[in-house]
C-alpha positions in Angstrom: 0.2 -12.1 22.3 2.3 -11.2 19.3 1.1 -10.1 15.9 2.3 -9.9 12.3 1.4 -6.6 10.7 1.6 -5.7 7.0 0.7 -2.8 4.8 -1.5 -3.9 1.9 -1.7 -1.8 -1.3 -4.8 -1.2 -3.4 -4.1 -4.3 -5.5 -4.0 -6.6 -2.4 -0.2 -6.9 -2.4 2.1 -6.4 0.6 4.1 -3.2 0.3 7.8 -4.1 0.2 9.5 -3.4 3.5 6.1 -2.9 5.2 5.9 -6.1 7.3 6.5 -6.2 11.1 6.8 -9.5 12.9 6.4 -10.2 16.6 4.5 -6.9 17.5 3.2 -7.0 21.1 -0.5 -6.1 21.4 0.3 -2.9 23.3 2.4 -1.7 20.4 -0.1 -2.4 17.6 -1.5 1.2 17.4 2.0 2.8 17.1 3.2 0.2 14.5 -0.1 0.7 12.5 0.7 4.4 12.4 4.2 3.7 11.2 3.0 1.4 8.5 0.3 3.8 7.3 3.0 6.5 6.9 4.6 4.3 4.2 1.4 4.3 2.2 1.7 7.8 0.5 5.3 7.3 -0.8 4.3 3.9 -2.1 1.1 5.2 -3.7 3.1 8.1 -5.3 5.6 5.6 -6.8 2.7 3.5 -8.1 1.0 6.5 -9.8 4.3 7.6 -11.3 4.9 4.1 -12.7 1.5 4.0 -14.4 1.9 7.5 -15.8 5.4 6.7 -17.2 4.0 3.6 -18.8 1.1 5.7 -20.3 3.7 8.1 -21.8 5.1 5.2 -23.9 1.7 4.1 -25.1 -1.1 5.5 -27.3 -4.8 5.4 -27.5 -6.9 3.2 -25.2 -3.8 1.6 -23.6 -2.5 5.0 -22.5 -5.9 6.0 -21.2 -6.1 2.7 -19.2 -2.8 3.4 -17.6 -3.8 7.0 -16.7 -7.0 5.7 -15.2 -5.1 3.0 -13.2 -2.8 5.8 -11.9 -5.9 7.7 -10.6 -7.0 4.6 -8.7 -3.8 4.3 -6.6 -4.7 6.2 -3.4 -2.9 6.0 -0.1 -6.1 6.2 1.8 -7.2 2.8 0.3 -4.2 1.0 1.7 -4.9 -1.1 4.8 -2.9 -2.6 7.6 -3.6 -6.4 8.2 -3.0 -7.7 11.6 -2.6 -11.5 12.2 -3.9 -12.7 14.5 -6.5 -9.9 14.8 -6.5 -7.8 17.9 -9.5 -8.8 20.0 
């Protein structure tokens, strides 16, 4: 059986470049590790984006952007496997 695997960020979106098609069942674990390795760089970029946006704002809006940055954590990313491995 072959699987589609994708890394999903904290907002439920697929991380660009983090989709693998036609993964054989015996390679799911290694591809999962490969995809999870992409989570930290993507999370870092997401945090930086929120903080840069906060720097251009004031008051509550800036606080909201800083709070959003604190919520972007690589350990909250997930790998979705379709169809699921039995």
